N, C-alpha and C positions, 0 to 999 in steps of 0.2 A: 553709418549705423546699419544700413540695409545689408552691406557686405559682411559686417560682423555677425549679424543675425543669420545670414546664409551659411557662414562658416560654422557657427554653433550647430545649426540644423544638420549640416553635413557630418559633423563629428558625432552627433547623436545617432544618425542613421548608420554611420560606420560602426559605432559601438554595438548597435542592435544587430547588425549583420554578423559581426564577430561573435556576439553571444549566440546567435542562431547557429553559426558554424560550429562553435564549441559544443552546443547541445546535439547537433547532428553527429559529431564525432563520438559523443557519448552513446547515442543510439546505435552507431555502427558496431560497437562492441557486442551488442546483441544480434545485430543483423548478420554478422559474419559467422555466427554459430549455426545459422539456418540457411546457408547459401544453397544447399541441395533442395530444400523445400521451396525456396524462392525460384530456383531453376525449374522445378516441377510445375509450379504455378505459371511461370512464363511460357513454358512449352505448351501447356494446356491452352492458354490464351491464344498463342500463335496458331495452334492447330484449329481452334475455333474460328479464328480470322480467315484462315485458308478455306475452311469449309464454307464460311459465309460468302467469300468471293466466288467460289465455285458455284454456289447456289445462284448468285447474280448472273454468272455466265450462262448457266443452264436455263434460268428464267428468260434471259435475252433470246436464246435459241428457240425456246418454246413460243415466245411471242412472235418471233419472226416466221416460224413455221406456220402458225395459225393465220397470220396476216398475209402469207404468201410471198414474203421476201426471201425465204429460203425453203428448200425442200428437205424433208427428213422424216423420221419416224416420231409421230406425235406421242404415241403411247409409251415408247421407250424413253423419250426425253421427259415426259411427264412422270414416269416411274422413277427416273433418276433424280428428278427434283424432289419427289416425295421421300426417296431414300436419303437424300442429303438433309432434308428438313428433319427427318426422324433421327439421323445421325447427330445433327446439331442439338436436338432435344436431349438425346442420351448423353452426349458429351457435356452438356450443361448440367445434367443431374449428377453425373460422376464428378464433375468439377466442384459443384456445390457441396457434395458429400465430403470429398477430400478436403475442401476448404474448411468446412465446419470442424472436421476431425483434427486437422493439423492446427487450426487456429486455437481450438480449446487446449490442445497439447502444449503449444508454445505459450499461450496465455498462462497456463498453470506453471510452466517452468520459469517464466520470467517473474511471475508473482512470488514464487518460492524463493528465487534468487534475491529479489528486492526485500522480501520479508526477512530473510536471514541476515541481510545487511543492516536492516533497521534494528534488529534485535541486538546486534553488536555495536550499535552506535552509542557514543557517550551518553549516559543517562541524563546528566545535567543539561546537555545541549538539547536533548530530545524533549525535555519538559517545557521548552519554550513553545512547543506546538500543541494545539488542542487535540485531544484524542479523535474527535470527529474529523479534523483536518487531516491527521495522519491516515485515518481510514479511507477518506476520499482520495488522497494521493495514492495510497497503495492499491485501491480497487479500481477507480475510474481511470486515473492517469496511467497506471500500469497496463490496464486493458487497452488503452489507446496506443501505447507503445507496442504491445504485442501485435495488435492489428496493423499498425503502420509498418512494422518490421516485415510482415509477410506480404503486404499489399503494395506498398509505395513503389519500390524498385521494380517489381514485376509489372505493375500498371504502366510505369513510364515506358518500359521496353515493349509491352503489348500495344500501347497506344501509338508509339512511334512505328512499330512494325505494321500496324493496321493502316496508319496514315500513308506510309511510304508505298505499301503494296496497292492500296486503293488508288493512290495518285498515279502510280505506274500504269495501272489499267486504264485510267482516264487518258493519260498521255498517249498510250498505245492506240486507243480507238479514236480519240478526237482531243487534241491538245487544247482547243479553245475552251473546253469545259473546265480546264484546270484553273482558269482565272477565278471562277466562282467559289472555289474552295478557300480562297484567301481573302474574300471580301470582308468577312467578319473578324479576321485576325487582329487588325489594328485596334478595333474597339475592345476586344477581349483583353489584349495586352495592356491597353490604357487603363481599363477598369481594374485590372489586377494590381497595377502599380499604385493606383489611387487608393484602393481598399486595403493595401497591405498593413499600414500602420493602424487603421481602425480595427482590422481583424485581430491584430496582436493585442491591442488594448481591450477589446471585447472579450477575448479568450482569457486574459488575466482577470478581468472583472468577474467573468462567469465562473472561473475556477475558485476565486475567493468567495463569491456568494454561495457556491455549492458547498464549500467547506464550512461556511458559517451556518448554513441550514443543517448540514449533517451533524455539526457539533451541537446545535440546539436540540435536534431530535434525540441524539444519543444521551445528552444530559437529562432531557425530560423523561425519557423512558427509564433511565437508570434511577430516577428520583421520584417516581410516581407516588410512593408512600409519603414523601415530604410534601409534595404538591397537594395531595389530598389533605394531609394533616393541617397545613396552614391555610386551607381553602383557597389555593392559588389557581384553581382550574380556569377561571375566567381570565386571569392575568396571562397565563401561558397560551391560552387560545388566542388572545389578542396579540401577543408577541409573534405567534406563528403566522397570523394573518398579515402582520406588518412585514415580516420577512418575505412572505409569499408575494406581497404587493411590490416590494422592492425588486424581487427576482423577476416578476412578470414585466414590470416597467423596463428593466434592463433588457430583457429578451425582446420586448416589443420594439424598442429603439433599434436594435440590430436587425429585427425582422423587417422594419420599414426600409432600412438601407438595402437589405437583401431583396425585398420586393422590387425596389426601383432598379436595382442591378439586373434582376431576372427579367423584368419587363423590357429593359433596354436590349438585353441579349436576345430575348425572344423576338423582339421586333426586327433586330438585325438578321436573325435566322430566317424569319418569314420573308424578308426582302430578298435574301440570298436564294431561298427556295423558289419564290415567284420569278426571280430573274432567271434561275435555271430552267424553270418551266417554259418561260417565254423564249429563251434561246433554243431549247430543245425543240419546241414547236416550229420555230423558224428553220432549224436545220433539217427537220423531217420534211417540212413543206418545200424546201429547196432541193430535196432529194440527196442531201449530203450524208444522212444517216438513216437507218431503219427505225421503225417503232420500237423494236426490241432493244436497240442500242440506246435510244432515248430513255426507255424505262430503266435500263441498267445505269445510265449516267445520273438520272435523278436519284436512284438509290445510293450510288457512290457519292454523289454530292452531299447527301444527308450524312453518309458515313464520315466523309472528310470534315464537314462542319461539326458534327457531333464529337469526333475524335479531338479536334482542336479545342472544343469546349471542355472535353474531359481532361486534356493536358492542362488547360488553364485552371480548371477546378482543383488541380493538385496543389495549387498555391495555398488555398485555405487549409488543405490537409497537412502541408508542411508546417503551417503556423500552429495548428492544433497539436501536431506531433512535438514540435520543439517547445511549445508552452508546457506540455505535460512532462517532457524531459527535464525542463528547467525546474519544475516543481519537485520532481523526484530527486534531481541533483542537489537541491537545497538540503534534503535529508541525507542522501547517500554520502555527500561530500563533507558532512560534519565529522569531527574527530571520532575515531574508532577506538574501542577498548582493546587493550593489549592482553592477548591470551598466550603470549610466547612462553610463559612459565608453566604451561600445562604439564609437561613431562617432569619438571623439577618438583612440582607440587605432588604429583602421583608418587614419585620416588620418596619424597619427604614423608608423606602419609604412611607409605608402606614400612618405612624404617621406624616410625614412632607411634604406630596405631595402638600397640598394646599398652603403652604408658599414658597415652593421651597427649593432647596438644593444647598449649596455652596461648594467650593473647596478650600483646603488650603494645601500648602507644606511648610515645615519649615526646613531650614538648611540641605537640601538634598545633599548627595554625590552620584555620579554615575560614574563608570568606565567601559568601554567596556571590554569584555572578552579578547581582545588583549592587554589590559593594558593602553589604551588611556583614560585619565580622561576627562569627559565632564562637570561635575558639582562638585562644592565644596562649600557647605554651601548655596545652592540656595534656595530662598524662593519666593513664589507668592501666590496670593489668588484671587478668583473670586466668585461673589455672584449672586443670582437671579436678573433678569432684568438688568444685566450688560453684556457688551461686553468687554472682556479683550483681549488685543492684545499682542502677542509676536513677537518682531522684532529683526533683527540682520542679519549679513552676512550669506550666505549659508555655512552650515557645522559647525555652532556654537552651535547647539543643540536644535533648535526649534522643529523639528519632534521628537527628542529623549525625550524632555519634555512631549510631548503628549503621547508617549509610556510609560513613567513612570506613567502618570496619568491613563492610561488604564491598568496598571500593566502588560504590555507586557514585559517591562524591569523592573528589580528589583533593587531598590536603595540600596546602602550599608550602609548608615547612614542617620539620620534625621527622619522626620515624614511626612506622606502624608495621608490626610483624607478628608472625606465628612463631612460637618458640617451644622447643622440647630438647634441651641440650644444645642444639643448633637452632638457627633462626632462618626464616625465609620471609621476605617482604610481602605485605598484603598487596593483592592485585586482583583483577577480574578472574585470574586463574585459580585463586585460593577459595573462590566461592563454593567450589565443589566440596569443601570441607565444612560448610555451614548448613544448618537448618534455621529457617527464619519464619517467625510467625508475626506478621505485621499487624498494625491496628486495623480494626474493621473486619468485615466478613469476607473471607477469601475462599469460600466453598464454591464448587462448580456443580452444574446440573449433572445428574447421573446417580449411580448408586454410591453408598458410603465406601464400599470396597474399591470402586473405580477412583474415587477421590483419594483414597489412601495410596493406591498403586500408581498415582501420578508421579510420586517421588521414588517409588521402588516397584517397577512393573512386575517383578518376579516374586513379590511378597506372598508367603503362604498365609492361609486364613489364620493359623495359629499366631503368626507374627502380628497380623493386624489386630487380633483380639488382645494380645499382650500389650500393644501400644495403646489401645483404647482403655485398657485397665489402668495403665500408668497415668493417663490423662483424665481419669475418673469419668470416662465416657461410656464404658461398657455397661454400666448400670442401666442407662436409658436405651442404648442401642440393642441390648439383648431383649428388651421388651417390645421392640418394633416387630411388625408382622413377618418381615423377611430378614431380620437381623442386619448383618453387614451388607446384605444385598438389597436393602430397602432403598427406594429411590428418594432423592431430595431434589428440590427445584433450584432454579438459578439463584445464586447468592444464598443458598441454604434455606430456601423457602420451605416451610413446613416444620422447621425446628426453631427453637428459641435462640436468642443471641448467645446466651451462655452455652447452650449445647453446641452451636457452631464453633465457638471458641475452643471448646474441649476437643472437638474433632480436628480442628486446625493444629492444636498442640500434639494430638496423637499422630497426625500425619508427619509432623516434624520429627517426633521421636522415632517413628518407624524408619526414617531414613538412616538412622544410626550415624549421624555426622558427629565428629569430635567436638564441634562447637555449636551451641544452641542459643539463638537470639530470640527473646520474647519482648516485643514492643507493645506494652499495655495489653498483652495477650490474655490476661486474666481479669480485665476490668469489668466484664459482665458476669463474673462468678461471685457467689457469696464468699465471705471471708474464710469460712471453714473449708470450702472446696478449693479455694485458691491456695490455702496453706497446704492442704493434702496433696495437690498436684505437685507443688514445689518439693515437698518432702519425698514424694515418690521418685522424682527426678534425682534427688540426692541419694536415695537408697539404691537406685539402679546401679548394678555393678559395672556398667559400661563407663569407661573413663571420660565422662563428658564435662566440658566447660560450659557453664550457663551464664548468660548475661541477660538481665531483665531490666526493663524500664517500668516505672510504676508511679502513680500519684498516691497510692494508698500505702502508708508505711506499716500497716498491720502485719505484713509478712516479712518485714525486714529482719526480725530476730532469727529467721531461718537462713539468712544470707551470711556468707563468709566475710563479705566486705561491702560497704555502702559508700558510693561516691555521690556527693552533692554537686550538681552542675550550677555554678554561680560565678559571676565575674569572668566568664569565658574560660574557666578552668574546671578541672575535676578534683574536688577536695575529698579526701577520705574522712568520713565521720567517725568520731570516737563512740564507744559503747554508750556513753552518757548522752551524747547528742542523738543517737539512734533511739534511746529509751525515751527521751523527751519528745521526739517526733511521734512515737507511737502513743504516748500519753496524751499529747495535744490533738491527736486526730479525732 
């Protein structure tokens, strides 16, 4: 039984090391981009080490001159020592400035790269992660990667160079002192091996707890209105306190372990230092070395012990680094969206822009990742200058159908395509031909014009105003103090829900995409305004295909075709069925 348990533990350790190696290779893809920066850091560190060693030698000579063991120029030697100290200080400042500048630059570049990869990650897979968790991984974990890329390899080289050069000086002047440099090494190595697994577990727990707290904060701040409306203030404060309590307990547990480790290492360091002092005093008393040599040895002994400790402390850094890499790899290695059709889509649009582009889905099957089937053999179609409606109870699949059209969700069977004489399959590449107004408020902080130009950066004011008129939004925008340059707050703060919806529709119309998708986008409008917006879309000479989802059948008589989503299919309603829906509403 004991041997079997040992075998299992060895397999677990082997798997962990393999996983850390895989994560290290992933980090390497970033590290190799910045080899010249790492070389610069390494050279700066080595120059600093050389200057520090020269300072030790000059300090030795100065002490020996003063104590009479050597003859020389006190003033010149003292001046040289001051010059070396000033040089060390300047070098440190230059190094810190260069480090800050390059670190921020690399951090920004790596975050941009990871951000771009997250944006092209399969949407369905991405929804398995909380927004707060994604934010924590992108910000904290990516920053740890960028810092590690720049510092880890240079630090290994600098610490090794510092140890070897200091050790060589000790051997040159008195080899007996070299023994003291290694007294603390067995303890440090033993502790590193013992703490490895605990550090890995703690890092994983810490990252998970950080993501949990970030998610809680993000949701709370995004839903302050709801929290106030339901009088949930005390509940959310209590939840925050509980999360903070769990976080503090976890950190304190690790802190206790760290305190014990630090205390032991400090004790070993003190013993090594006192042993070095004792041996130095004996060597001076016996006349084997001078006072200055003893002073230099004591300094070098501290350097050697400190450098060994620094090398040992890189073990936790590796664990932090690989843990962050693993958390980012969880996201980055998810399936990516396929944009290989970009050129074909652009060519297709150029050839059929004037007559417009239609939409067709045939016998589509779709099942959620949790196993819930939404569509089985569903078919629908929409063409230029048509408004096609999707109706049905909440939860039957109206929004899911729009996600299939946008290729945010991937159907398992059937066909989905754009058509205009010829066809091209729907894919992430075809999204550039869509304008989409989702449920809820999608306005950003900034001016109305800035919100509009998010979808068309070069839009003229006349174009913006025309789109606002089509969406029945110009009436209230024109009365604002600064018109389209009036500022709105986050999520459209300062405007009503209906006004925000009309601005969202105007933004979609401004893009002049051949296909417009409106997902309950008129739910906050009164019936008259809703009908007028849809009529304006129909009157617009642009050959637009429009698909709307709605709970309110009062606008269905302006639609070219109405599909009812039921029994996992899309069924075309007759005029009589549409009329009954309107009458019974």
